[in-house]
N, C-alpha and C positions, 0 to 999 in steps of 0.2 A: 127532759129525761129524768125519770125518778127511779130507774133501776141502776144498780151498780155495773161497772164495766163487764164483769163476767156474764151478766145476763143481757145487757143492752146490745151486745153484738158489735159489729164493726162496719156497718153500711157506710158510715161517714169516714172510713179510712181512705176511700178513694181521693186521690189528690185534687180532683175537680171541686171538692168541698173546701179546699184551702182558701182562706181569706173570704169565704162566702158568708160567714156568720159574724154578726156584730155583737151579740150578747149570748150569754149562756143562761139557762133556766133549769135548775136541777136542785138536788138535795144538798150538795156540797156548800159549805158556808162561804167559800170564795167565789161562788157563782154570781153573775151580775144580778140575777133574780133568784132569790133563795126560796125553795118550797120544801120545807120539812114535812115529814109524815104526820107530825103532831106537835103541839105546844104543851108545856106544863104551865099551869097558872095556880095562884093561891086559891084554896077552897074558900067558898063563902060561908060554908056551914060545916062544923066538925061533928062527928058522931060522939055519943057519950062513951067515955072510956070503958064503962061497965059493959056496954054493948059489944065492944071489941073483945073484951075478956070472955064474954059468953060465947062469942063466935069461935075463939081459939079453943075453948074447952070442948067444942063439938068436932073439931077437925080430927081425922083419923088416918089420913094417907099423906105420905111425904111430898110427892112431886107430881105435877101434871105438865105435859108437853103437847102443844098443838102444832102439828107439822104436816104440810101437804106436798111439798116438793122433795122427793127422795132422791132424784137424779142429780140435781145441782147441789153439790155439797162441798164447795171449796174449803169450808171451815172444818170438814170432817166431823160434823156435829153428830151424825148417826153413830160413828165409832166412839165418840166421846160419851154419848148417852148409854151405849152398850156397856161401857166400863163403869159408868156411874150406877147402873142398875145392879151391879154386883155388890154394892154397898147398901143401897136402900131402894125402895119401890119407886119406879117412875111409870106412871100410866101414860101411854102414848096414844093421842087421838089423831084421827085423820088418815090419809092414804098410807102413811109410813108406820102406822100402828094397828092395833087390834080393837081400839075403842072408837066410838063415834059420838060427836056432838056438833050440832049445827054451828058453822063458823061465825064467830063474833055475835052469838045469840045471848039473850039474857039468861037463858037456861044454863049455858056454859059459865057465865059470870057468877050466877048464884052457886053453881057447883064448886067453882074455885073458892068461894067464900066459905062454904059450909064444910067442904071435904078436905081441901088440900092446904098444906103449909106453904109450899113453894110452887112457883110457875116459871118454867124455862122460857126465856126469850133469847133464843140462839139464832143469830142471823146466818143466812146461807153464804155470806161473803164477808171477808175481812177487808173492808174498804173505808177509806177516810170519810168520817162524818156519817156513815151509813147506819141508820137505826130506823126500823120500821114501826108500824102501828102495833106490832106484837107487844112491844115493851109497854106501850101506853095503856094496855088493858088493865094492868095492876093499879092504875090510877083512875079507873072509871068510878063514878060515884056509887057507893054501896058495895064495891068489891074490896075484900080484905084478904090479900095474899101477898107474899113477898116475892118479887121478881128476881130471878137469877139470870144475869146477862152474859153474853159472849159475842163480841163483835168488834168492829173497827172504830166505833165512836170513842172518844176520850170521855168516858162516862163521868169520871171524877170532876171534870171541868164543866160539864153541862147539866148534870143531874144532881139534885140536892143530896147532900151527904146523909147516909143512914137510911136511904130509901130503896136500896138495891144491894145485891151481892154480885160481885164480878167473878165469874169462874176463872178468869185469867190471873186472879190474885193468888191462886192455889197451884201447887206444883203439878197436880194430876187430878183426873176425875175422882180418884179414890180419896185424895185429901179433901176435895170439895165435899164429897159425900159424908165424910167423917164430921166435917164442920156443920153441915146441915143437920145431921143427927144430934149434935151437941145443942144446936140452936132450938130444935124441936123440944128438947128437954129443959130448956132455960126459958120458962114462960115469961118472966119479966123482960128479958132482952127482946124476945120475939114480939111481945105486945108493944114494946117501945118502937120497934121498927114499923109495925102497922100504924101506930099513932103518928109517926113522922110522915108516912105515906099519905095518910088521911088529910094532911095539911095541903095537899096538892091535888089538882084534878087536871083532866086533859081536854084540850081542844084538838080534835082529830083532823084528818086530811081535808075535809070540806072547808074548815076555817082557815087552815094554813094555805090552801089553794087560793081562797079569796084574798088573803094577804099578799100572795105573790102577784095577783092581778093589780093590786094597788101599787106594788113596786113598779110594774110595767108602766102603769099610767104616769107615775112620777117621772120615770125616765123619758117617756115620750114628750113630756112637757119641758124637759131640760136636755134636749138632744145635743146641743153644743157641749154640754158638760159631760156627756156620756158617749161621745163618739169613739169607736174603737173597732177593730176587726181581730179575728183569731186566725193567724197564719196556718195553724195546724190544729184543728179541733180534736182530732183523734189523740194527738200527743197530750193536749191539755186534759182530756178526760181520762186517759188511760195511764200515762206514765207516772209511776210511783204512787198511784192511788190505792192499790190493793196489795195484799201480801198473804203468804200462807200462814196457817196457825203456828204459833211458837211453842205451844204446849198441847200435848195429847196424852 
């Protein structure tokens, strides 16, 4: 399972599944087989700092947000963005907005670099360890945009310092918007963030999925060391994993 509990459903809630599973294979870091949506790794080549500076000077719009699921909104992200839009411009792409750009296309990546200062990576659920490939977009090679995150991952523990802005560090959408405005006008600090981001690149789901198969292979070769069962898989996957937003 790579979807969080609010999306994954409850087919395995039936008691007939009790003690039927030996291992778990999902995005949570306590799973027997861990399959994250992406990895971050050190960049092999850094852009020239002058190139980043020139990119920043061409940017003219505060924020972009790509979102397709308007119905599932456990984090109340639509309401959050509506309030944020009262402070600064947010262009919303996809089914939940008025603008269009092909999903995960190079055209969109180039647009993020040349046009936007910030990119919203707001997850649809506040769940332990849950962070999707949306966030990794800011780390694609050649993309220069600062991600603003909102979700259940402990970002400060798992993502390099100075490479993202966490919306939950601010008391309200309005406070976040005011800070983003300040950062747009502080070219030196903004360029420093892009420079930090450029030190990392992403290996997306295909690579992490391959890694998870390697974990399975290792366990199969050491069955005696990895023997276990899950008395209640539903409880393991659901209980205490998700929570409502603390700030809006």
